[in-house]
N, C-alpha and C positions, 0 to 999 in steps of 0.2 A: 562780158569781158571788158567792155568800156567802163563799167562802174568800178571794176577791180583796178583798172589802170588809173582811174581818177583817185582811188584810195592810195595807190602806190605813190603817185606824184605828191599827194598831200603828206604822206608819211616821210618822204625824202626831204621835204622842206620844213619839217617839224622837229623840235627838240625831243618830244615824246609823242608817241602815237597811242591811241586808245581804239581798240576794235571791239565792237559789241556784237555778239552772236547769241544764239540760243533758240528757243522755240516760242511760238505763239500759243497762249493757253486756249485759244479757240480752234486750234487745228488738230494737233496730235497729242496723245497721252492724256486723254480725259475720259470720263465715263463712257463706256461702250465704244471707244475709239482708241485702239492700241497704236503706238508709234511703230514704224517699220523696223527700227533697229536702235541700238544704244548710241550710234554714231551721230555726230552733227551732220547736217546736209552737206553733200560734196561741195556745193558752191561756197558755203561758209568756211569749209576747210581750206579751199583754194584761196579765199580772201585772206584768212589769217596767215597762211604761209607766205603769200606775196607781200603783205605789209611787214611781217617780221623780217623778211629778207631785205626789204628796202630800208627799214629802220629797226636795228636790233633793240632799241630802247622802246619796246612796245609792251603795253598792258592789254591782256585779253580779258574782256568782261563777258562772262556767260550768264545770261538771264534765262532762267529755266524753271521748269516745274518738277524736274527729276534729275537723276544722275546721267552723265554722258560718259562714253568711252572715248577718251581724247586721243589715245594711241600716238600717232605721229606728231600731234600738236604739243604733247607734253615735253617741256624742256626747251621749246624754241622761243618762248616769250619770257620777258624779265619777270612777269608776275601774272597770275590768273586770279581774277576776282569772281566769285560766284554769288549771284543774287537771285532771289525769287521774284515773282511779280508782286511787288510789295506795296503798290499804291502810288498816290499822286506825289509824295515826297521822295520817291525813289531816286530821281535825278539829283536832287540836292544832297541826299545821303551819299550817293556814289561820289559826287564831286568833293565832299568833305573828306572822305577817306583817301581818294587819290591825291588830293592836295596836302594831306597830312594834318588837316585840322582836327581829325578824329581818328583814334586808333581802333581798327576793326577788332571785333571780338566774337564774330559769329563762328559757329562750329557746325560741321555737317551732321545732320540727324539721319543719315543714310550712308551706306557703303557705296563707293564708286569703284566698280570692278574694272579690270583691265580690258576685258572683251567679253563677248557673248558666250564664248566657249566655257566660261566659268559658271554659267547659269543652266538650270534644267529647262525642260519644256515649259513653255509659257503657261500651260494649264496645270502644271504640277506644283502644288502649293506646300509640299512637305518640307519645311525649312530645316528640320532636324536631319532627316534621312539624306537630303540633298546637300547639306552643308552650306546653307545660305545665311546671309546677314553676318554681322560682326560676331554674333554669338556662336556660330557653328562653322563658318568658313575658315579653312586651314591654309589655303594658299595665299599667294601675294595679292594685293589689291592696289588699285591706282591711288585712291585716297581713302583712308580708313574712317569708320564711324567716329565722330568726335573731332576730326581733324580741323585745324584752322590756325592761321598765323596772324601775328600782329606786329607792331613796330618796336617791340621790346622783347627781351629774352627773360625767361623765368627758370629758376631752379627749384626743385622740391627737396627740402633738406631734412625732413623727418616726418614720420607717421607713427601715431600711437592709437591702438585699438583696445577697447575694453567692452564688457557687457554689463548692463545695469538692469536691475529689477524694475518692475512697474512702480511709478511714483504718482503723485497727485495730478501731474500733467499728462501722464501716459498710462495706458491700460495694458500694455504689453511690454515684454523685455525689449531693450534697445541696444544697438551697437553704438558706442560713442567713439567717434573717429576724429582725431586732430591731425591736421596737415600743416606743416610750415612751408610757406612759399616765399621766395626771394626774387624780387625784380632786379635782375643783374644788368639791365640796360640803362640807357640814358634818358628814357622818356617815361612819364607816367602812363600807365596803360591798364586795361582790364585783362584778367585771366579767367578762364573757365576751368575750375578745378573739378575733375571727374573722378568718381569713386566707383570701382568695379569689384565684383566678388567672383571667386573661382573656388569650387569645391574639389578637394583632392580625390575624394571617393564618393560613390553613389551607387544605388541599385540600378539606376538608369543612366543613359547618356545625358549629361548635363551640359549646359552652355560652357564653353571654354572661358568666357567672361560674360557677366551680366551687369549692366549699369544699375547701381544702387542709389546713387545720388550725384548731384552736380550743383555747383554754385558759381555765379559770376561775381568776381570781386575786383575792386579798383585798388591797385597797388602803386604807390609813388616810386619813382626811380630810386634804386639803391636801398630800398627798405624791405623789411620782412613782415609778414603777417601770419597769424595762426588762424586757420579756418576750422570751424567746428561743425560736425555733422552728427545727427542722431538718426539712425536707420532702424526701423522696426525689424527684429529678428525674423518676423513672419515673411519679410521680403526674400528670405533664403528658401522659402518653401517650394516644393514641387507638387504636382498633381499625382497622387498615389493611385495608380490604376487598379491596384489590388483591393483597395477599400473605398474607392470612389470619393476621395476627399483630399484636401491639401494636407501636407505633412512636412515638418522640418526634420530632416534626418540628423542623426548624430554623425558628425564629420569634422574634419579639419578644413577650415576655409582660409584662403589667402585674400586679404583685403588690399586692393591695389589703388594707388593714386597716380594720376598722370594727366597728360595734355590731350590724349586721345585713347582709343581702345588699343592701339598698338604702341603708343609712346608712354609707357609706364615708367614712372620715376621712383616710386617708393612702394614697398609692400610690407605687410606684417601678417603673421599667421595667428589664428585664434581657434580654440577648440569650441565647437558648438554642441551642447548637449541637447539632444532631441529624441527622436524615435528611431527604432530599427524596424524597417518595413518587413512584415512577416511573409512567409511563403503564401502563395495563392491558394485559397480554399475553393478549388474548382468544382467541388461537390455542391457548392452554393450557386445560385443564379449569377452568371457572369455575362456582362454586356460585351458584345463583340467589339465595340468601339474602344474598349479598354485594353487593347492588345499591347504587347511589348515591342513588336516589330512587324513590318508588313512590306509587301511588294505587289504592285499590280492591282490594287483595290481602290475603291472610292467609298467615302462616307456619304450616304444618301439619306434623303428624307424618309421617315417612317411614321405613318399616321397613327401608329400605336404608341408613339412617344419616343424620345431620344433619337438616335441615329442607327441606321443599318449599315452593315459592311457588305459590299458586293463586288463581284468581278467586273473589270472594265469590259464593256461590250465592244464588238467589232466596229460599231458605228462611231465610236468616240475617239477623239484625237490621240489620247494616251495609249490606245490599244497597241500591243506588240504581239505578233503572231507566236513568237518563240518564248514569250515570258509567262511564267506561272503566276497565278494570283493566290496570295496566301497571307495569313496572319499567324503570329506565334505568341504563346503565353509561357513565360519562363518562371523558374523558381516556384514550382508547384508543390503543395502539400496534399498529395492524393495517393492513396494506397488501394490496391485491389479493385481496379476499375473494371466494370462489367458492361457499362452502357453509356450512351450519349443521347441526351435529349436537347432539342433545339427548336427555336422559333424561326422558321425559314419561309422564303418565298422565291418564286421563279420570276426573274426579270426578263421578260421577252421570250425566253426559251427555258426548257427544263434543264436541270443540271444535277450536280451532286457535290457533296462535301467529303473529301478524303481526310481522315483523322490519322495523323502519324505521330510517332514519338521520336524525339531527338534530332529531327531535321527534315528537309524536304525529301530526302531519300531514306529516311529512317524507317523503322518498323511500321508497317501499315496495321493500324489497330482496328479499323472498320471504315465502312462507307455509308453515308447517309444520303438517300435519294431526295431530291428536291423537285417536286412536280406541282403542277397547278395550271390554271388558265393563262398564266403570264400576264402581260400588260405593258404599260409604258414604263420607261426607265426613270421617270421622275418620282416614282413611288406613289402616285395618286390612285392608280387603278390596280394595285397589287393586293393579292389575297394572301394573308399570312396564316400559316398553320403550324401546329406543334407536331414534331415527328420524333421518333426514337429509332436507334439502331444498336445492336450489340457490339461490344468491343472486346478484343482479346489483348489484355494487358496484364500479364502475370506479375509485373513488378511496378515500382513507382514510376510515374510519368513525370519526369522533371521538366522536360520541354515539350509542350504540346503544339503541334502545327496543324492548322486547318487550311486545306487547299481547296480553292473554289474551281469548279468545273462548270462550263456552260453558263447559264444565266442565274446561278445560285446566289442567294442573298441571305444574310444571317443577322438577326437582331440580338439574340442572347442564347446561352446554352448552359448546361451543367453536366458534369460527369456523374454517372450512377454507380 
């Protein structure tokens, strides 16, 4: 409290106050040491609030290794400056920015969420299913990916997009993008022009936006510049789980230009001619890791190569008593199914695989027992075997669900 009171007295007697908070790179948020929360330490929050109350003309400098949830601190300071642990010239760089000798042009390379309720369990890394990062998060955020302010204002006045064939300097088709940027302020400054792409249609859930390119440019006050980008069409590709390779789909894309992932100023549509992903040939060997959807499973090591899919065990943090563990394969080209063949193992305990059509409570086609000596859950002592079971499926199985019971694990399968 004595230190905070000293800071308050200094703030009251100053024209401008600067409060520096954040984290030490040697304490929290480093390899094998998680930080306890997204919040700043309570003592730092108390310090910032006290100084801002004593002197409204306060700048808060956050020096950190990661995003913070500022919550009650957002909006109480005249400005917030974020810096990483950037080296021995950090102090001089900060002084140049605060004194106006240099216009800041940094942009956030990560999303700053409002609070921890927007994030899944710390051990759950599925960013698509959990709606994480700027690519999949649909709710509000504190500061968006790509956000950053400077001492001037910029307007984006036009965007033009075209597709060019390979040339002497390129080996693949390119998207040619032109963006006109106008510095409408009174100071020369840098702007970071960001180009995003968004597909209107896809076989799978695509990112609502994905960063395709960016460029930092210096623009004199009152002038306009045209920024040119060449983006390989291959950057629009997705991993096709039906054929185990990358694929550019035929689709209409929106090409977006803006100051951050949420501050989009110009957009243009372009038709992309690519491939149509075919229905799944599940009568061929299909790797379990190439599912379309999942809940309650983990990808684990398989000493036979690639990855195995298994149920989450009771000893693991993500285990939920009431939650089913399953994977789904959609848009299938399979008729007259009679059997199921799979490469399986028991992780710690025996189990079984339920094969259903149409959903978790859909028609039960068959049950495949998974037995064996069991072993450790890291995949090193697991015995893999090939098993078969009969299926009753008199019609096409358009959506195939495999439900894991007990300690069952699956590397690959095919329908017979």
